[in-house]
N, C-alpha and C positions, 0 to 999 in steps of 0.2 A: 722377585722379592723387592718390596718397596722399602725405601729408607724414610718414608714419611712417618713421623712419630705421633701424629694426631690420632685421637680415638677413631675407631671405625664403626662403632655402634652408638646411635644417638636416640634414646627414648624420646617419644613425642607424647605430650600430655595435653588434654584439652580442659579448659576451665570456663565456667559460665562468666567469671570475672577474672580474666587473665591478668589485668593490671594489678588487682588486689592480690592475686596469687604470687606475682613477682615480688611484691613488697613482703608478703608473708614468708615466702621461701628464703628470702634474704635474712629476715629477722629470726625465724625459728630454726632453720637448718644451716644457715651460713653460706648459701649460694651467692654468687656474684652475677649481676646482670651484664651480659656482653653487649646486647642491643635489643631493641624492640621496634617493630614496624607497625604503625597504627592503621586500622581500617578507616574509611571516610567517616564512620560514625564515632570514632574515638576509641573503639575497642581494639584489642591487640590482634593483629593478623598473624604475626609470627614474632617470636622472641627466642633468644638463646641465653642460657645461664650456665655458668660453670661451677664445678666443685672439684678442686684439685685439678687433675688432668681430664676429668669427665665433663661432658656437656649434655644438657637436655634441651629439647626444643619444646615450646608450648605456644598455645594461642587460644583464642576465644572459640568456644564450641559448646556442646551440650554438657560437658563435664562427665565424671565417671558414672556408670550405672550403679545403682544401689546394690552393694554386695555385703551381706551381713558378716562375713568372716574372711579375714585376710588369707586363710589357707585355701579358700575356694575362689578367690578373685581371679578373673581372667588375665590380669596383669598387675604388676607392682614393680617398684624400683628398688634395687639394692645399691647402697653407697658404702664404699670402704672408707673408714675413718681411723685416725690414729688412736684416739681415746674415746671409746664408746660411752664410758661413764660421764665424761665431761660434756660430750655431745648431747646425750640424753638429758642431762641436767639443764643445759641451755635450751633445748627444744621444749622441755616441760615448762620452764619459766616463761617462754615466749607464747605459751598457750597450745602447744601441740598436744593432741590426744594420744597418749601412750597406750597402745593396744596390746603390746607384749612387753613386759618389763625386762630389764637387763638380765641376761643369763649367759652362763658359760656353756658353750656348745661342745659336744664330744670331739669335734674336729679342730678344736683349739681357738675358735673365735669367741669374742664377747659381743653380744648383739642385743638389739631391741627393735621394736617396730612401732610406728606411729601412723596416724591418719591425718592428712592435712585438712585445711579449711573447707575443701569441697569433697573430701572422701577418698582421695587417692591413698593407696597404701605405700608406705616407705619403710624400708628395712635398712638399718645402719649397723655395721659391725667391723671388726678388725680383720676378718677373712678377706683375702685378695685372690680371686681366681687366677689360675695359671701358675 
């Protein structure tokens, strides 16, 4: 049994413009940049961003494959938030495309879904696994 309290799962996302994604994720969803390592061409080789106790990693790559529906996407990210209504309002004001409006789920969560500037699907809600 470990006493290390750091997260043990870290989603990794690729963006065609990772530097732009870092700025956008901060403005729209409230992430904080931990660090970024540039490639020789100035693109982002590796970056880490936090939201609460969670961390994502990202870098420059091909970006997400075009998937027309969040329910059939091969991957997406869920983020637990304290106030889904306030978070959704902030994301919408920052230009996030809301693809599933706020709703109360039968398991007690209040949730919404958005697509980021390069098409990744993000789900935000008050449900916390475990």
